[in-house]
Backbone as XML, in Angstrom:
<?xml version="1.0"?>
<chain id="A" units="angstrom">
  <residue number="1" name="MET">
    <atom name="N" x="65.286" y="-93.043" z="89.437"/>
    <atom name="CA" x="66.636" y="-93.382" z="89.023"/>
    <atom name="C" x="67.114" y="-92.355" z="88.002"/>
  </residue>
  <residue number="2" name="LYS">
    <atom name="N" x="68.346" y="-91.928" z="88.137"/>
    <atom name="CA" x="68.922" y="-90.923" z="87.257"/>
    <atom name="C" x="68.918" y="-91.416" z="85.804"/>
  </residue>
  <residue number="3" name="GLY">
    <atom name="N" x="68.484" y="-90.532" z="84.875"/>
    <atom name="CA" x="68.544" y="-90.850" z="83.461"/>
    <atom name="C" x="67.371" y="-91.679" z="82.954"/>
  </residue>
  <residue number="4" name="MET">
    <atom name="N" x="66.399" y="-91.996" z="83.816"/>
    <atom name="CA" x="65.285" y="-92.832" z="83.376"/>
    <atom name="C" x="64.427" y="-92.132" z="82.321"/>
  </residue>
  <residue number="5" name="HIS">
    <atom name="N" x="64.446" y="-90.799" z="82.300"/>
    <atom name="CA" x="63.649" y="-90.089" z="81.310"/>
    <atom name="C" x="64.150" y="-90.335" z="79.889"/>
  </residue>
  <residue number="6" name="THR">
    <atom name="N" x="65.368" y="-90.809" z="79.739"/>
    <atom name="CA" x="65.908" y="-91.070" z="78.407"/>
    <atom name="C" x="65.740" y="-92.525" z="77.985"/>
  </residue>
  <residue number="7" name="ALA">
    <atom name="N" x="65.133" y="-93.359" z="78.849"/>
    <atom name="CA" x="65.011" y="-94.786" z="78.545"/>
    <atom name="C" x="64.309" y="-95.055" z="77.211"/>
  </residue>
  <residue number="8" name="PRO">
    <atom name="N" x="63.169" y="-94.424" z="76.910"/>
    <atom name="CA" x="62.541" y="-94.709" z="75.610"/>
    <atom name="C" x="63.442" y="-94.331" z="74.436"/>
  </residue>
  <residue number="9" name="ALA">
    <atom name="N" x="64.157" y="-93.223" z="74.548"/>
    <atom name="CA" x="65.065" y="-92.818" z="73.476"/>
    <atom name="C" x="66.198" y="-93.828" z="73.331"/>
  </residue>
  <residue number="10" name="LEU">
    <atom name="N" x="66.755" y="-94.281" z="74.454"/>
    <atom name="CA" x="67.815" y="-95.289" z="74.410"/>
    <atom name="C" x="67.301" y="-96.586" z="73.814"/>
  </residue>
  <residue number="11" name="ASP">
    <atom name="N" x="66.082" y="-96.963" z="74.166"/>
    <atom name="CA" x="65.496" y="-98.186" z="73.599"/>
    <atom name="C" x="65.435" y="-98.089" z="72.081"/>
  </residue>
  <residue number="12" name="MET">
    <atom name="N" x="65.041" y="-96.933" z="71.576"/>
    <atom name="CA" x="64.939" y="-96.754" z="70.125"/>
    <atom name="C" x="66.317" y="-96.795" z="69.465"/>
  </residue>
  <residue number="13" name="VAL">
    <atom name="N" x="67.320" y="-96.194" z="70.114"/>
    <atom name="CA" x="68.676" y="-96.208" z="69.564"/>
    <atom name="C" x="69.205" y="-97.632" z="69.501"/>
  </residue>
  <residue number="14" name="PHE">
    <atom name="N" x="69.087" y="-98.370" z="70.621"/>
    <atom name="CA" x="69.613" y="-99.734" z="70.631"/>
    <atom name="C" x="68.835" y="-100.649" z="69.690"/>
  </residue>
  <residue number="15" name="ALA">
    <atom name="N" x="67.529" y="-100.446" z="69.572"/>
    <atom name="CA" x="66.739" y="-101.237" z="68.625"/>
    <atom name="C" x="67.190" y="-100.945" z="67.192"/>
  </residue>
  <residue number="16" name="ALA">
    <atom name="N" x="67.461" y="-99.681" z="66.906"/>
    <atom name="CA" x="67.930" y="-99.311" z="65.561"/>
    <atom name="C" x="69.298" y="-99.929" z="65.282"/>
  </residue>
  <residue number="17" name="LEU">
    <atom name="N" x="70.171" y="-99.943" z="66.293"/>
    <atom name="CA" x="71.520" y="-100.477" z="66.122"/>
    <atom name="C" x="71.552" y="-102.005" z="66.066"/>
  </residue>
  <residue number="18" name="ALA">
    <atom name="N" x="70.458" y="-102.647" z="66.437"/>
    <atom name="CA" x="70.426" y="-104.106" z="66.472"/>
    <atom name="C" x="70.477" y="-104.734" z="65.084"/>
  </residue>
  <residue number="19" name="ASP">
    <atom name="N" x="70.155" y="-103.963" z="64.067"/>
    <atom name="CA" x="70.094" y="-104.507" z="62.710"/>
    <atom name="C" x="71.388" y="-104.222" z="61.944"/>
  </residue>
  <residue number="20" name="PRO">
    <atom name="N" x="72.005" y="-105.251" z="61.344"/>
    <atom name="CA" x="73.272" y="-105.033" z="60.636"/>
    <atom name="C" x="73.153" y="-104.110" z="59.423"/>
  </residue>
  <residue number="21" name="THR">
    <atom name="N" x="72.015" y="-104.100" z="58.769"/>
    <atom name="CA" x="71.836" y="-103.185" z="57.629"/>
    <atom name="C" x="71.866" y="-101.751" z="58.110"/>
  </residue>
  <residue number="22" name="ARG">
    <atom name="N" x="71.197" y="-101.485" z="59.219"/>
    <atom name="CA" x="71.177" y="-100.112" z="59.738"/>
    <atom name="C" x="72.552" y="-99.692" z="60.239"/>
  </residue>
  <residue number="23" name="ARG">
    <atom name="N" x="73.297" y="-100.620" z="60.845"/>
    <atom name="CA" x="74.668" y="-100.282" z="61.264"/>
    <atom name="C" x="75.527" y="-99.978" z="60.043"/>
  </residue>
  <residue number="24" name="ALA">
    <atom name="N" x="75.345" y="-100.730" z="58.966"/>
    <atom name="CA" x="76.103" y="-100.480" z="57.738"/>
    <atom name="C" x="75.754" y="-99.111" z="57.158"/>
  </residue>
  <residue number="25" name="ILE">
    <atom name="N" x="74.493" y="-98.751" z="57.195"/>
    <atom name="CA" x="74.066" y="-97.438" z="56.701"/>
    <atom name="C" x="74.737" y="-96.333" z="57.512"/>
  </residue>
  <residue number="26" name="LEU">
    <atom name="N" x="74.750" y="-96.477" z="58.836"/>
    <atom name="CA" x="75.397" y="-95.466" z="59.682"/>
    <atom name="C" x="76.878" y="-95.352" z="59.346"/>
  </residue>
  <residue number="27" name="SER">
    <atom name="N" x="77.532" y="-96.474" z="59.114"/>
    <atom name="CA" x="78.952" y="-96.444" z="58.745"/>
    <atom name="C" x="79.162" y="-95.700" z="57.439"/>
  </residue>
  <residue number="28" name="MET">
    <atom name="N" x="78.271" y="-95.914" z="56.484"/>
    <atom name="CA" x="78.373" y="-95.208" z="55.205"/>
    <atom name="C" x="78.214" y="-93.707" z="55.402"/>
  </residue>
  <residue number="29" name="LEU">
    <atom name="N" x="77.301" y="-93.325" z="56.283"/>
    <atom name="CA" x="77.021" y="-91.902" z="56.491"/>
    <atom name="C" x="78.095" y="-91.214" z="57.322"/>
  </residue>
  <residue number="30" name="LEU">
    <atom name="N" x="79.000" y="-91.995" z="57.942"/>
    <atom name="CA" x="80.134" y="-91.386" z="58.634"/>
    <atom name="C" x="80.992" y="-90.595" z="57.662"/>
  </residue>
  <residue number="31" name="GLU">
    <atom name="N" x="81.074" y="-91.075" z="56.432"/>
    <atom name="CA" x="81.910" y="-90.440" z="55.410"/>
    <atom name="C" x="81.339" y="-89.096" z="54.962"/>
  </residue>
  <residue number="32" name="ASP">
    <atom name="N" x="80.041" y="-89.081" z="54.654"/>
    <atom name="CA" x="79.420" y="-87.869" z="54.113"/>
    <atom name="C" x="77.917" y="-88.085" z="54.011"/>
  </residue>
  <residue number="33" name="ASP">
    <atom name="N" x="77.182" y="-87.005" z="53.798"/>
    <atom name="CA" x="75.760" y="-87.108" z="53.503"/>
    <atom name="C" x="75.598" y="-87.890" z="52.205"/>
  </residue>
  <residue number="34" name="MET">
    <atom name="N" x="74.495" y="-88.609" z="52.082"/>
    <atom name="CA" x="74.264" y="-89.400" z="50.882"/>
    <atom name="C" x="72.809" y="-89.310" z="50.458"/>
  </residue>
  <residue number="35" name="ALA">
    <atom name="N" x="72.592" y="-89.378" z="49.153"/>
    <atom name="CA" x="71.242" y="-89.481" z="48.625"/>
    <atom name="C" x="70.693" y="-90.859" z="48.975"/>
  </residue>
  <residue number="36" name="VAL">
    <atom name="N" x="69.391" y="-90.951" z="49.189"/>
    <atom name="CA" x="68.767" y="-92.218" z="49.549"/>
    <atom name="C" x="69.094" y="-93.298" z="48.519"/>
  </residue>
  <residue number="37" name="THR">
    <atom name="N" x="69.073" y="-92.947" z="47.248"/>
    <atom name="CA" x="69.363" y="-93.943" z="46.208"/>
    <atom name="C" x="70.796" y="-94.464" z="46.314"/>
  </residue>
  <residue number="38" name="ASP">
    <atom name="N" x="71.728" y="-93.598" z="46.711"/>
    <atom name="CA" x="73.117" y="-94.029" z="46.896"/>
    <atom name="C" x="73.262" y="-94.907" z="48.131"/>
  </residue>
  <residue number="39" name="VAL">
    <atom name="N" x="72.494" y="-94.605" z="49.173"/>
    <atom name="CA" x="72.503" y="-95.445" z="50.368"/>
    <atom name="C" x="72.026" y="-96.849" z="50.005"/>
  </residue>
  <residue number="40" name="ALA">
    <atom name="N" x="71.011" y="-96.919" z="49.171"/>
    <atom name="CA" x="70.398" y="-98.210" z="48.829"/>
    <atom name="C" x="71.270" y="-99.057" z="47.910"/>
  </residue>
  <residue number="41" name="GLU">
    <atom name="N" x="72.120" y="-98.424" z="47.118"/>
    <atom name="CA" x="72.846" y="-99.133" z="46.057"/>
    <atom name="C" x="73.597" y="-100.389" z="46.496"/>
  </residue>
  <residue number="42" name="PRO">
    <atom name="N" x="74.388" y="-100.372" z="47.588"/>
    <atom name="CA" x="75.168" y="-101.571" z="47.917"/>
    <atom name="C" x="74.343" y="-102.739" z="48.476"/>
  </residue>
  <residue number="43" name="PHE">
    <atom name="N" x="73.089" y="-102.509" z="48.793"/>
    <atom name="CA" x="72.280" y="-103.541" z="49.437"/>
    <atom name="C" x="71.414" y="-104.270" z="48.420"/>
  </residue>
  <residue number="44" name="GLU">
    <atom name="N" x="71.260" y="-105.554" z="48.627"/>
    <atom name="CA" x="70.411" y="-106.354" z="47.751"/>
    <atom name="C" x="68.993" y="-106.370" z="48.299"/>
  </residue>
  <residue number="45" name="MET">
    <atom name="N" x="68.392" y="-105.201" z="48.321"/>
    <atom name="CA" x="66.999" y="-105.076" z="48.753"/>
    <atom name="C" x="66.389" y="-103.883" z="48.044"/>
  </residue>
  <residue number="46" name="SER">
    <atom name="N" x="65.083" y="-103.806" z="48.090"/>
    <atom name="CA" x="64.378" y="-102.743" z="47.375"/>
    <atom name="C" x="64.611" y="-101.391" z="48.040"/>
  </residue>
  <residue number="47" name="LEU">
    <atom name="N" x="64.356" y="-100.352" z="47.276"/>
    <atom name="CA" x="64.425" y="-98.989" z="47.804"/>
    <atom name="C" x="63.410" y="-98.821" z="48.938"/>
  </residue>
  <residue number="48" name="ALA">
    <atom name="N" x="62.257" y="-99.470" z="48.818"/>
    <atom name="CA" x="61.237" y="-99.398" z="49.872"/>
    <atom name="C" x="61.761" y="-100.010" z="51.170"/>
  </residue>
  <residue number="49" name="ALA">
    <atom name="N" x="62.489" y="-101.124" z="51.075"/>
    <atom name="CA" x="63.039" y="-101.763" z="52.275"/>
    <atom name="C" x="64.092" y="-100.867" z="52.922"/>
  </residue>
  <residue number="50" name="ILE">
    <atom name="N" x="64.942" y="-100.257" z="52.104"/>
    <atom name="CA" x="65.949" y="-99.322" z="52.635"/>
    <atom name="C" x="65.255" y="-98.135" z="53.290"/>
  </residue>
  <residue number="51" name="SER">
    <atom name="N" x="64.202" y="-97.652" z="52.665"/>
    <atom name="CA" x="63.461" y="-96.518" z="53.227"/>
    <atom name="C" x="62.919" y="-96.845" z="54.611"/>
  </residue>
  <residue number="52" name="LYS">
    <atom name="N" x="62.472" y="-98.085" z="54.817"/>
    <atom name="CA" x="61.985" y="-98.486" z="56.142"/>
    <atom name="C" x="63.116" y="-98.441" z="57.165"/>
  </residue>
  <residue number="53" name="HIS">
    <atom name="N" x="64.298" y="-98.888" z="56.761"/>
    <atom name="CA" x="65.458" y="-98.807" z="57.662"/>
    <atom name="C" x="65.773" y="-97.349" z="57.990"/>
  </residue>
  <residue number="54" name="LEU">
    <atom name="N" x="65.691" y="-96.482" z="56.996"/>
    <atom name="CA" x="65.981" y="-95.063" z="57.210"/>
    <atom name="C" x="64.969" y="-94.423" z="58.152"/>
  </residue>
  <residue number="55" name="VAL">
    <atom name="N" x="63.712" y="-94.841" z="58.056"/>
    <atom name="CA" x="62.687" y="-94.326" z="58.963"/>
    <atom name="C" x="63.025" y="-94.705" z="60.403"/>
  </residue>
  <residue number="56" name="ILE">
    <atom name="N" x="63.436" y="-95.943" z="60.614"/>
    <atom name="CA" x="63.792" y="-96.407" z="61.965"/>
    <atom name="C" x="64.987" y="-95.623" z="62.494"/>
  </residue>
  <residue number="57" name="LEU">
    <atom name="N" x="66.005" y="-95.424" z="61.651"/>
    <atom name="CA" x="67.167" y="-94.634" z="62.063"/>
    <atom name="C" x="66.765" y="-93.200" z="62.378"/>
  </residue>
  <residue number="58" name="GLY">
    <atom name="N" x="65.848" y="-92.656" z="61.598"/>
    <atom name="CA" x="65.367" y="-91.299" z="61.829"/>
    <atom name="C" x="64.584" y="-91.171" z="63.121"/>
  </residue>
  <residue number="59" name="ARG">
    <atom name="N" x="63.699" y="-92.124" z="63.384"/>
    <atom name="CA" x="62.912" y="-92.091" z="64.630"/>
    <atom name="C" x="63.805" y="-92.193" z="65.856"/>
  </residue>
  <residue number="60" name="ALA">
    <atom name="N" x="64.920" y="-92.910" z="65.718"/>
    <atom name="CA" x="65.861" y="-93.046" z="66.829"/>
    <atom name="C" x="66.748" y="-91.812" z="66.966"/>
  </residue>
  <residue number="61" name="GLY">
    <atom name="N" x="66.634" y="-90.874" z="66.028"/>
    <atom name="CA" x="67.431" y="-89.654" z="66.083"/>
    <atom name="C" x="68.851" y="-89.827" z="65.561"/>
  </residue>
  <residue number="62" name="LEU">
    <atom name="N" x="69.139" y="-90.969" z="64.927"/>
    <atom name="CA" x="70.496" y="-91.236" z="64.452"/>
    <atom name="C" x="70.801" y="-90.557" z="63.125"/>
  </residue>
  <residue number="63" name="ILE">
    <atom name="N" x="69.767" y="-90.327" z="62.320"/>
    <atom name="CA" x="69.944" y="-89.623" z="61.052"/>
    <atom name="C" x="68.814" y="-88.625" z="60.870"/>
  </residue>
  <residue number="64" name="THR">
    <atom name="N" x="69.034" y="-87.696" z="59.958"/>
    <atom name="CA" x="67.958" y="-86.831" z="59.481"/>
    <atom name="C" x="67.923" y="-86.957" z="57.967"/>
  </residue>
  <residue number="65" name="GLN">
    <atom name="N" x="66.756" y="-86.672" z="57.415"/>
    <atom name="CA" x="66.611" y="-86.678" z="55.965"/>
    <atom name="C" x="66.134" y="-85.291" z="55.534"/>
  </residue>
  <residue number="66" name="GLU">
    <atom name="N" x="66.676" y="-84.840" z="54.422"/>
    <atom name="CA" x="66.347" y="-83.509" z="53.913"/>
    <atom name="C" x="66.136" y="-83.599" z="52.409"/>
  </residue>
  <residue number="67" name="ARG">
    <atom name="N" x="65.059" y="-83.010" z="51.973"/>
    <atom name="CA" x="64.767" y="-82.997" z="50.542"/>
    <atom name="C" x="65.446" y="-81.783" z="49.918"/>
  </residue>
  <residue number="68" name="ARG">
    <atom name="N" x="66.281" y="-82.035" z="48.910"/>
    <atom name="CA" x="66.932" y="-80.959" z="48.153"/>
    <atom name="C" x="66.563" y="-81.175" z="46.691"/>
  </residue>
  <residue number="69" name="GLY">
    <atom name="N" x="65.670" y="-80.334" z="46.211"/>
    <atom name="CA" x="65.155" y="-80.528" z="44.857"/>
    <atom name="C" x="64.358" y="-81.818" z="44.818"/>
  </residue>
  <residue number="70" name="ARG">
    <atom name="N" x="64.734" y="-82.716" z="43.905"/>
    <atom name="CA" x="64.012" y="-83.990" z="43.788"/>
    <atom name="C" x="64.731" y="-85.131" z="44.499"/>
  </residue>
  <residue number="71" name="VAL">
    <atom name="N" x="65.795" y="-84.802" z="45.225"/>
    <atom name="CA" x="66.606" y="-85.837" z="45.877"/>
    <atom name="C" x="66.484" y="-85.713" z="47.395"/>
  </residue>
  <residue number="72" name="THR">
    <atom name="N" x="66.294" y="-86.854" z="48.061"/>
    <atom name="CA" x="66.283" y="-86.882" z="49.514"/>
    <atom name="C" x="67.657" y="-87.315" z="49.994"/>
  </residue>
  <residue number="73" name="TRP">
    <atom name="N" x="68.246" y="-86.498" z="50.871"/>
    <atom name="CA" x="69.579" y="-86.736" z="51.393"/>
    <atom name="C" x="69.491" y="-87.218" z="52.831"/>
  </residue>
  <residue number="74" name="CYS">
    <atom name="N" x="70.391" y="-88.097" z="53.200"/>
    <atom name="CA" x="70.488" y="-88.613" z="54.568"/>
    <atom name="C" x="71.748" y="-88.055" z="55.206"/>
  </residue>
  <residue number="75" name="LYS">
    <atom name="N" x="71.613" y="-87.682" z="56.463"/>
    <atom name="CA" x="72.743" y="-87.111" z="57.188"/>
    <atom name="C" x="72.823" y="-87.766" z="58.561"/>
  </residue>
  <residue number="76" name="LEU">
    <atom name="N" x="74.011" y="-88.202" z="58.942"/>
    <atom name="CA" x="74.245" y="-88.743" z="60.273"/>
    <atom name="C" x="74.169" y="-87.602" z="61.277"/>
  </residue>
  <residue number="77" name="GLU">
    <atom name="N" x="73.487" y="-87.823" z="62.368"/>
    <atom name="CA" x="73.433" y="-86.821" z="63.433"/>
    <atom name="C" x="74.617" y="-87.059" z="64.367"/>
  </residue>
  <residue number="78" name="PRO">
    <atom name="N" x="75.562" y="-86.125" z="64.425"/>
    <atom name="CA" x="76.824" y="-86.369" z="65.127"/>
    <atom name="C" x="76.687" y="-86.674" z="66.614"/>
  </residue>
  <residue number="79" name="ASP">
    <atom name="N" x="75.695" y="-86.122" z="67.271"/>
    <atom name="CA" x="75.555" y="-86.339" z="68.710"/>
    <atom name="C" x="74.557" y="-87.444" z="69.046"/>
  </residue>
  <residue number="80" name="ALA">
    <atom name="N" x="74.089" y="-88.150" z="68.039"/>
    <atom name="CA" x="72.990" y="-89.094" z="68.235"/>
    <atom name="C" x="73.322" y="-90.236" z="69.179"/>
  </residue>
  <residue number="81" name="LEU">
    <atom name="N" x="74.562" y="-90.658" z="69.199"/>
    <atom name="CA" x="74.931" y="-91.802" z="70.031"/>
    <atom name="C" x="75.468" y="-91.397" z="71.404"/>
  </residue>
  <residue number="82" name="ARG">
    <atom name="N" x="75.459" y="-90.103" z="71.693"/>
    <atom name="CA" x="76.037" y="-89.627" z="72.960"/>
    <atom name="C" x="75.384" y="-90.269" z="74.180"/>
  </residue>
  <residue number="83" name="ASP">
    <atom name="N" x="74.049" y="-90.259" z="74.259"/>
    <atom name="CA" x="73.369" y="-90.825" z="75.425"/>
    <atom name="C" x="73.641" y="-92.320" z="75.563"/>
  </residue>
  <residue number="84" name="ALA">
    <atom name="N" x="73.660" y="-93.031" z="74.430"/>
    <atom name="CA" x="73.944" y="-94.468" z="74.476"/>
    <atom name="C" x="75.377" y="-94.710" z="74.944"/>
  </residue>
  <residue number="85" name="SER">
    <atom name="N" x="76.286" y="-93.891" z="74.469"/>
    <atom name="CA" x="77.684" y="-94.028" z="74.865"/>
    <atom name="C" x="77.859" y="-93.760" z="76.359"/>
  </residue>
  <residue number="86" name="ILE">
    <atom name="N" x="77.220" y="-92.716" z="76.850"/>
    <atom name="CA" x="77.286" y="-92.382" z="78.281"/>
    <atom name="C" x="76.695" y="-93.521" z="79.102"/>
  </residue>
  <residue number="87" name="TRP">
    <atom name="N" x="75.593" y="-94.064" z="78.641"/>
    <atom name="CA" x="74.957" y="-95.170" z="79.355"/>
    <atom name="C" x="75.894" y="-96.371" z="79.422"/>
  </residue>
  <residue number="88" name="MET">
    <atom name="N" x="76.536" y="-96.726" z="78.309"/>
    <atom name="CA" x="77.450" y="-97.870" z="78.291"/>
    <atom name="C" x="78.676" y="-97.612" z="79.166"/>
  </residue>
  <residue number="89" name="GLN">
    <atom name="N" x="79.183" y="-96.385" z="79.151"/>
    <atom name="CA" x="80.357" y="-96.063" z="79.956"/>
    <atom name="C" x="80.066" y="-96.147" z="81.447"/>
  </residue>
  <residue number="90" name="SER">
    <atom name="N" x="78.792" y="-96.013" z="81.823"/>
    <atom name="CA" x="78.448" y="-96.078" z="83.240"/>
    <atom name="C" x="78.719" y="-97.461" z="83.828"/>
  </residue>
  <residue number="91" name="PHE">
    <atom name="N" x="78.915" y="-98.450" z="82.973"/>
    <atom name="CA" x="79.233" y="-99.788" z="83.455"/>
    <atom name="C" x="80.720" y="-99.950" z="83.747"/>
  </residue>
  <residue number="92" name="GLY">
    <atom name="N" x="81.527" y="-98.979" z="83.335"/>
    <atom name="CA" x="82.940" y="-98.998" z="83.654"/>
    <atom name="C" x="83.789" y="-99.830" z="82.711"/>
  </residue>
  <residue number="93" name="GLN">
    <atom name="N" x="83.265" y="-100.920" z="82.204"/>
    <atom name="CA" x="84.063" y="-101.767" z="81.330"/>
    <atom name="C" x="84.086" y="-101.252" z="79.899"/>
  </residue>
  <residue number="94" name="PHE">
    <atom name="N" x="83.351" y="-100.198" z="79.628"/>
    <atom name="CA" x="83.306" y="-99.631" z="78.285"/>
    <atom name="C" x="83.898" y="-98.232" z="78.269"/>
  </residue>
  <residue number="95" name="GLU">
    <atom name="N" x="84.975" y="-98.021" z="79.012"/>
    <atom name="CA" x="85.545" y="-96.686" z="79.084"/>
    <atom name="C" x="86.046" y="-96.236" z="77.723"/>
  </residue>
  <residue number="96" name="ALA">
    <atom name="N" x="85.885" y="-94.972" z="77.468"/>
    <atom name="CA" x="86.322" y="-94.412" z="76.191"/>
    <atom name="C" x="87.838" y="-94.485" z="76.069"/>
  </residue>
  <residue number="97" name="VAL">
    <atom name="N" x="88.290" y="-94.712" z="74.884"/>
    <atom name="CA" x="89.724" y="-94.767" z="74.612"/>
    <atom name="C" x="90.208" y="-93.354" z="74.310"/>
  </residue>
  <residue number="98" name="ASN">
    <atom name="N" x="91.278" y="-92.939" z="74.969"/>
    <atom name="CA" x="91.898" y="-91.656" z="74.666"/>
    <atom name="C" x="92.802" y="-91.887" z="73.456"/>
  </residue>
  <residue number="99" name="LEU">
    <atom name="N" x="92.321" y="-91.502" z="72.271"/>
    <atom name="CA" x="93.039" y="-91.804" z="71.034"/>
    <atom name="C" x="94.380" y="-91.093" z="70.952"/>
  </residue>
  <residue number="100" name="ASP">
    <atom name="N" x="94.474" y="-89.888" z="71.477"/>
    <atom name="CA" x="95.752" y="-89.175" z="71.456"/>
    <atom name="C" x="96.797" y="-89.913" z="72.286"/>
  </residue>
  <residue number="101" name="ALA">
    <atom name="N" x="96.396" y="-90.363" z="73.475"/>
    <atom name="CA" x="97.327" y="-91.103" z="74.331"/>
    <atom name="C" x="97.710" y="-92.434" z="73.689"/>
  </residue>
  <residue number="102" name="PHE">
    <atom name="N" x="96.748" y="-93.082" z="73.037"/>
    <atom name="CA" x="97.023" y="-94.351" z="72.370"/>
    <atom name="C" x="98.012" y="-94.145" z="71.222"/>
  </residue>
  <residue number="103" name="GLU">
    <atom name="N" x="97.831" y="-93.067" z="70.469"/>
    <atom name="CA" x="98.749" y="-92.776" z="69.374"/>
    <atom name="C" x="100.167" y="-92.509" z="69.901"/>
  </residue>
  <residue number="104" name="ARG">
    <atom name="N" x="100.284" y="-91.753" z="71.001"/>
    <atom name="CA" x="101.594" y="-91.505" z="71.610"/>
    <atom name="C" x="102.234" y="-92.805" z="72.062"/>
  </residue>
  <residue number="105" name="PHE">
    <atom name="N" x="101.431" y="-93.688" z="72.654"/>
    <atom name="CA" x="101.932" y="-94.987" z="73.087"/>
    <atom name="C" x="102.476" y="-95.789" z="71.898"/>
  </residue>
  <residue number="106" name="LEU">
    <atom name="N" x="101.707" y="-95.820" z="70.803"/>
    <atom name="CA" x="102.155" y="-96.573" z="69.632"/>
    <atom name="C" x="103.452" y="-96.007" z="69.059"/>
  </residue>
  <residue number="107" name="LYS">
    <atom name="N" x="103.561" y="-94.686" z="69.007"/>
    <atom name="CA" x="104.776" y="-94.066" z="68.481"/>
    <atom name="C" x="105.981" y="-94.401" z="69.360"/>
  </residue>
  <residue number="108" name="ALA">
    <atom name="N" x="105.745" y="-94.464" z="70.667"/>
    <atom name="CA" x="106.847" y="-94.758" z="71.582"/>
    <atom name="C" x="107.244" y="-96.235" z="71.535"/>
  </residue>
  <residue number="109" name="GLU">
    <atom name="N" x="106.282" y="-97.114" z="71.323"/>
    <atom name="CA" x="106.534" y="-98.547" z="71.401"/>
    <atom name="C" x="106.959" y="-99.172" z="70.068"/>
  </residue>
  <residue number="110" name="LEU">
    <atom name="N" x="106.505" y="-98.597" z="68.968"/>
    <atom name="CA" x="106.801" y="-99.192" z="67.658"/>
    <atom name="C" x="107.986" y="-98.488" z="67.027"/>
  </residue>
  <residue number="111" name="PRO">
    <atom name="N" x="108.877" y="-99.244" z="66.415"/>
    <atom name="CA" x="110.015" y="-98.601" z="65.741"/>
    <atom name="C" x="109.536" y="-97.794" z="64.536"/>
  </residue>
  <residue number="112" name="ASP">
    <atom name="N" x="110.306" y="-96.757" z="64.221"/>
    <atom name="CA" x="109.984" y="-95.952" z="63.039"/>
    <atom name="C" x="110.026" y="-96.825" z="61.806"/>
  </residue>
  <residue number="113" name="GLU">
    <atom name="N" x="109.025" y="-96.645" z="60.941"/>
    <atom name="CA" x="109.004" y="-97.404" z="59.689"/>
    <atom name="C" x="109.535" y="-96.574" z="58.545"/>
  </residue>
  <residue number="114" name="GLY">
    <atom name="N" x="109.888" y="-95.309" z="58.782"/>
    <atom name="CA" x="110.329" y="-94.421" z="57.726"/>
    <atom name="C" x="111.768" y="-94.280" z="57.749"/>
  </residue>
</chain>
């Protein structure tokens, strides 16, 4: 079956995404790279617990960690969700939204607010 070689990688991505803490971490990293301590700050859990979440995200290829001096930084991998997205789109009901076309539609349908 086409794409079966990526099944273990997809399993790891979906397993990583199954946890709300890890999804929140990914959302935070959409903004910019962050130090591990800054990633941990909003959560009511230990730094060790956050580190375990980061390891899972790293194994799934969703983030990378880099040591700069005495600080470990986390970075979202921009293409990490591509295979999962392609897999979901293959079902047809998850077609990607053309944001440019949607924006044009909204401008045409909504009255000017200015």
